[in-house]
C-alpha positions as CSV (number, residue, x, y, z in Angstrom):
1,M,-35.5,-3.5,111.4
2,D,-39.0,-2.0,110.2
3,M,-41.7,-4.5,110.8
4,M,-42.9,-4.0,106.8
5,Q,-39.2,-5.0,106.1
6,T,-39.2,-8.0,107.7
7,G,-42.3,-9.4,106.5
8,L,-42.8,-9.7,110.3
9,D,-45.9,-9.5,112.7
10,P,-45.5,-9.2,116.8
11,A,-48.3,-11.8,117.0
12,D,-45.9,-14.2,114.8
13,F,-43.7,-14.8,118.4
14,A,-46.7,-15.6,120.4
15,D,-47.1,-19.1,119.6
16,S,-43.1,-19.9,119.4
17,A,-42.9,-18.3,122.8
18,R,-45.6,-20.2,124.3
19,K,-44.5,-23.8,123.2
20,A,-40.8,-22.4,124.3
21,V,-41.9,-21.2,127.7
22,A,-43.7,-24.9,128.1
23,A,-40.4,-26.4,126.9
24,C,-38.8,-24.8,130.0
25,L,-41.1,-26.3,132.3
26,G,-38.6,-28.0,135.2
27,L,-35.9,-26.7,134.0
28,D,-33.0,-24.7,135.6
29,P,-32.0,-21.6,134.7
30,A,-28.9,-22.4,132.6
31,G,-31.2,-24.7,130.4
32,C,-34.3,-22.4,130.2
33,G,-31.4,-20.0,128.2
34,A,-30.5,-22.7,125.9
35,R,-34.3,-23.7,125.3
36,L,-35.2,-19.8,124.7
37,A,-32.3,-19.4,122.7
38,E,-32.8,-22.2,120.6
39,D,-35.8,-20.5,119.5
40,G,-33.8,-17.0,119.0
41,L,-36.3,-15.3,121.6
42,L,-33.1,-13.7,123.8
43,G,-32.0,-11.9,120.7
44,V,-35.1,-10.7,119.7
45,L,-34.2,-7.0,120.5
46,A,-30.2,-7.5,120.3
47,P,-28.9,-6.0,117.5
48,E,-28.0,-8.0,114.2
49,E,-24.5,-7.6,114.3
50,V,-24.2,-9.9,117.9
51,G,-26.7,-12.6,116.6
52,G,-30.0,-11.1,117.6
53,L,-32.9,-10.2,115.0
54,G,-32.3,-6.1,115.7
55,L,-36.5,-6.0,116.2
56,D,-38.0,-3.4,118.3
57,L,-39.8,-3.4,121.6
58,R,-43.4,-4.8,120.1
59,F,-42.0,-8.0,119.1
60,A,-40.8,-8.7,122.5
61,L,-44.2,-7.7,124.1
62,P,-45.6,-11.6,123.2
63,V,-42.7,-13.3,124.2
64,V,-42.4,-11.9,127.6
65,Q,-46.4,-12.0,128.1
66,A,-46.0,-15.8,127.3
67,A,-42.9,-15.8,129.5
68,G,-45.6,-14.5,132.3
69,A,-48.7,-16.8,131.7
70,G,-46.5,-19.7,131.9
71,D,-44.7,-18.1,134.8
72,L,-41.2,-19.0,133.5
73,A,-38.6,-19.2,136.1
74,F,-35.8,-17.3,134.3
75,P,-35.1,-13.5,134.0
76,L,-36.2,-13.1,130.2
77,A,-36.6,-9.6,130.1
78,E,-33.7,-8.9,131.4
79,T,-32.2,-11.2,129.1
80,M,-33.6,-9.7,126.4
81,L,-32.9,-5.9,127.3
82,M,-29.0,-6.5,128.7
83,A,-28.9,-8.1,124.9
84,R,-30.2,-4.9,123.4
85,H,-28.2,-2.0,125.4
86,L,-24.9,-3.9,125.9
87,A,-24.6,-4.5,122.4
88,G,-22.7,-1.1,121.8
89,P,-20.5,-1.0,125.1
90,A,-19.9,-5.0,125.3
91,P,-20.8,-6.6,121.7
92,A,-19.1,-10.2,123.0
93,I,-21.0,-10.0,125.9
94,A,-24.4,-8.9,124.5
95,A,-23.6,-11.5,122.0
96,S,-23.4,-14.7,124.9
97,L,-26.8,-13.2,126.6
98,A,-28.7,-13.7,123.1
99,A,-27.2,-17.2,122.4
100,G,-27.8,-18.2,125.5
101,E,-24.2,-19.3,126.5
102,G,-24.1,-16.5,129.0
103,R,-26.3,-15.4,132.3
104,G,-27.2,-12.3,133.2
105,T,-29.9,-10.1,135.4
106,I,-30.1,-6.6,136.7
107,A,-30.9,-5.7,140.5
108,W,-33.7,-3.2,139.7
109,A,-33.8,-1.4,143.6
110,G,-31.2,0.8,145.0
111,T,-28.3,2.4,143.7
112,A,-24.3,1.4,143.9
113,R,-22.0,4.4,144.7
114,T,-19.6,5.1,141.9
115,E,-16.7,3.2,143.5
116,L,-19.1,0.2,142.7
117,V,-19.2,-0.8,146.7
118,G,-22.5,-0.9,148.6
119,T,-25.9,-3.5,148.2
120,V,-28.4,-3.5,145.6
121,G,-31.4,-5.8,145.4
122,R,-34.4,-6.8,143.4
123,A,-32.1,-9.1,140.9
124,P,-34.4,-12.1,139.8
125,L,-32.4,-14.8,139.6
126,A,-28.7,-13.8,139.9
127,E,-27.4,-16.9,141.8
128,G,-25.0,-18.2,138.7
129,A,-25.4,-15.6,136.8
130,D,-22.2,-14.5,134.5
131,W,-23.3,-10.6,134.8
132,V,-25.5,-8.6,137.0
133,L,-26.1,-4.7,136.1
134,V,-26.5,-2.2,138.6
135,R,-27.7,1.0,138.8
136,L,-25.8,4.3,139.6
137,A,-26.5,8.0,140.3
138,H,-26.0,8.5,136.8
139,G,-26.1,5.2,134.6
140,A,-25.2,2.0,135.5
141,A,-22.5,-0.7,135.9
142,L,-22.0,-4.1,133.9
143,L,-20.4,-6.5,137.2
144,P,-18.8,-10.3,136.9
145,G,-21.4,-12.3,139.1
146,S,-18.1,-14.1,140.2
147,A,-16.7,-11.3,141.7
148,L,-20.3,-10.3,143.8
149,R,-21.4,-11.5,147.2
150,I,-25.1,-12.6,146.0
151,A,-27.5,-13.5,149.1
152,K,-31.0,-15.0,148.3
153,A,-33.5,-12.5,149.6
154,I,-36.7,-12.6,151.1
155,G,-39.7,-12.6,148.6
156,L,-43.2,-13.5,147.5
157,D,-41.8,-15.0,143.9
158,E,-40.8,-18.6,145.2
159,T,-40.7,-19.8,141.3
160,A,-38.5,-16.4,140.2
161,P,-36.9,-15.3,143.7
162,E,-34.9,-12.2,144.3
163,Y,-31.4,-11.7,145.5
164,N,-29.2,-9.4,147.4
165,V,-26.1,-8.2,145.6
166,T,-23.3,-6.7,147.7
167,L,-20.3,-4.8,145.6
168,T,-17.2,-5.2,146.7
169,G,-15.1,-3.0,144.0
170,A,-15.2,-5.1,141.7
171,D,-13.9,-3.5,137.8
172,A,-17.2,-3.3,135.5
173,A,-16.6,-4.8,132.2
174,C,-18.7,-1.2,130.8
175,R,-21.1,1.4,131.8
176,L,-24.1,3.1,130.6
177,D,-24.8,6.4,131.1
178,A,-27.6,8.2,132.3
179,A,-29.8,8.3,128.9
180,A,-28.8,4.8,128.0
181,W,-30.0,3.2,131.5
182,S,-33.0,5.7,131.4
183,A,-33.7,4.0,127.8
184,L,-33.4,0.6,129.2
185,A,-35.7,1.3,132.3
186,E,-38.4,2.6,130.2
187,E,-38.6,-0.2,127.5
188,A,-38.9,-2.7,131.0
189,S,-41.8,-1.1,132.4
190,L,-43.7,-2.3,129.0
191,L,-41.9,-5.4,129.8
192,R,-43.2,-5.7,132.8
193,A,-47.2,-4.5,131.5
194,A,-46.7,-7.3,129.2
195,A,-45.7,-9.8,131.7
196,I,-48.6,-8.9,134.2
197,L,-50.6,-9.3,131.3
198,G,-50.0,-12.8,130.4
199,A,-50.5,-13.6,134.3
200,A,-53.1,-12.4,134.5
201,E,-55.0,-13.8,131.4
202,T,-54.2,-17.4,132.8
203,S,-55.6,-16.2,136.3
204,L,-58.8,-15.6,134.7
205,A,-58.7,-18.4,132.6
206,L,-58.1,-20.9,135.3
207,A,-60.8,-19.0,137.0
208,V,-63.3,-19.6,134.4
209,E,-62.3,-23.3,134.1
210,H,-63.1,-23.8,137.9
211,V,-66.0,-22.1,138.1
212,T,-67.8,-23.7,134.9
213,T,-66.8,-27.4,135.5
214,R,-67.2,-27.1,139.7
215,R,-70.5,-28.1,140.6
216,Q,-72.3,-27.0,144.4
217,F,-75.7,-27.5,145.1
218,G,-76.6,-29.4,141.7
219,K,-75.2,-26.2,140.2
220,P,-71.9,-25.3,138.3
221,L,-70.8,-22.2,140.3
222,V,-70.9,-20.0,137.1
223,A,-74.9,-19.9,137.5
224,N,-74.2,-17.9,140.5
225,Q,-74.9,-14.6,139.3
226,A,-72.6,-12.8,141.5
227,M,-69.5,-15.3,140.0
228,R,-70.5,-14.1,137.0
229,H,-70.0,-10.3,137.9
230,L,-66.9,-11.2,139.5
231,L,-65.4,-12.8,136.4
232,A,-66.7,-10.1,134.1
233,R,-65.3,-7.2,135.6
234,Q,-61.8,-8.7,135.8
235,K,-62.3,-9.3,132.2
236,L,-63.0,-5.8,131.6
237,A,-60.1,-4.7,133.5
238,M,-57.7,-7.2,132.0
239,E,-58.6,-5.7,128.7
240,G,-58.5,-2.3,129.9
241,M,-54.9,-3.3,130.7
242,R,-54.3,-4.7,127.0
243,G,-55.4,-1.4,125.6
244,A,-53.2,0.6,127.6
245,L,-49.9,-1.8,126.5
246,I,-51.3,-1.1,122.8
247,R,-51.3,2.2,122.9
248,A,-48.0,2.9,124.6
249,T,-46.4,0.7,121.6
250,G,-47.7,3.2,119.0
251,C,-46.3,6.3,120.8
252,G,-43.5,7.8,120.5
253,D,-40.2,8.6,122.4
254,D,-41.6,12.2,123.1
255,A,-42.9,13.3,126.4
256,V,-46.6,11.7,125.5
257,G,-45.1,8.2,124.8
258,M,-43.1,8.3,128.3
259,L,-46.5,8.9,129.8
260,A,-48.1,6.4,127.7
261,R,-45.6,3.9,128.8
262,R,-45.3,4.4,132.3
263,A,-49.4,4.5,132.3
264,A,-49.4,1.1,131.2
265,F,-47.3,-0.4,133.7
266,L,-49.3,1.2,136.2
267,A,-52.4,-0.2,134.8
268,A,-51.4,-3.7,134.9
269,A,-49.7,-3.3,138.3
270,T,-53.4,-1.7,139.7
271,H,-55.7,-4.7,138.1
272,G,-53.2,-7.3,137.5
273,P,-53.0,-8.1,141.4
274,L,-57.0,-8.0,141.5
275,I,-57.5,-9.8,138.6
276,A,-54.8,-12.9,140.6
277,E,-56.8,-12.2,143.9
278,A,-60.3,-12.5,142.4
279,S,-58.7,-15.7,140.9
280,I,-58.1,-16.8,144.4
281,Q,-61.9,-16.1,146.0
282,A,-63.7,-17.9,143.0
283,H,-61.4,-21.3,143.8
284,G,-62.6,-20.9,147.0
285,G,-60.3,-22.5,149.7
286,M,-58.4,-24.3,147.2
287,G,-56.9,-21.2,145.6
288,F,-54.3,-20.9,148.6
289,T,-53.1,-24.3,148.1
290,W,-49.7,-25.5,146.2
291,D,-52.3,-27.3,144.0
292,I,-53.8,-24.1,141.9
293,P,-51.0,-22.1,140.5
294,V,-53.2,-19.0,140.6
295,H,-51.3,-17.5,143.6
296,R,-47.8,-18.0,141.9
297,H,-49.1,-15.4,139.4
298,L,-50.0,-13.4,142.3
299,R,-46.9,-13.6,143.6
300,R,-45.2,-12.8,140.3
301,I,-47.4,-10.2,139.7
302,R,-46.7,-8.3,143.0
303,T,-43.0,-8.5,142.4
304,L,-42.5,-7.0,138.8
305,E,-44.8,-4.3,140.6
306,A,-42.0,-3.8,143.3
307,Q,-39.3,-4.1,140.7
308,G,-41.0,-1.4,138.7
309,E,-41.2,1.1,141.7
310,A,-44.9,1.3,141.3
311,P,-45.6,3.6,144.0
312,A,-42.9,6.2,143.1
313,M,-44.5,5.9,139.2
314,R,-47.6,6.3,140.3
315,E,-46.5,9.5,142.0
316,A,-44.2,10.8,139.0
317,V,-47.1,10.5,136.8
318,A,-49.8,12.3,139.0
319,A,-47.3,15.1,138.9
320,A,-46.9,15.1,135.2
321,L,-50.2,15.7,134.8
322,I,-51.0,18.0,137.3
323,D,-48.3,19.9,135.8
324,A,-49.5,19.4,132.0
325,N,-52.7,21.0,133.1
């Protein structure tokens, strides 16, 4: 569906997403899914044939950005991507995901063997999921959660924990070929960049609020020139992340576009943690306590960085740039 045909703008979704994410506070994953589906956010990317809106990735970015800003405890990006890419091979499952009736997630780490045995990991909020998408050597397979052994992994993100998934030869509901999985993974990189941007925005906003209201030796902390310089650098880095994301959404599906999308994720994975860490520094000792949510955003950013395999992608982008020049 073309943006001009719909009369919509991606920014139109930002406010609704922020309100929906705020309403999810304190809800379990099932409750979050129902609340997000009520606003039509889970089906933004899903085709109209399965009950979705059939919009392109530009409309999903502000939604995922709001989720990152609000520390949402729900695999939103995974659900949106599955509802889109499963619409062809498994339309009934895609429809249930878009409607919030079924829950799905994706195991981002590891590759299962063709006979669907082995262990994969980094599956956010996989406990209780109806469906788990796992990577294969040449594509991916969708497996019923009830047929898998799922165990909580040791990780950083306490809000949206990751799980290890052990496969025992369960029958796949459907499979994606290598091209379909590659397209899903490329889109996931942009959605991760948006989520990191949202988390970085909240982190910086919390830091600015703290240093302008906290007084020390009779003056607000922001009176300290070093503090102003610290926050100014982080603001500049954040706008660089935003610019890379905007540029990537305007590129095509050729090699230049793929490079731009990967660069957007790497910009977020590089600057996002630094912004959150600077916010913790601005809060002083308070920044390490559970009363201040900044470290939760840092945990989420680091988790998204790992799910996107940033080190390997950084090497691939560097190699592509060297070959191109």
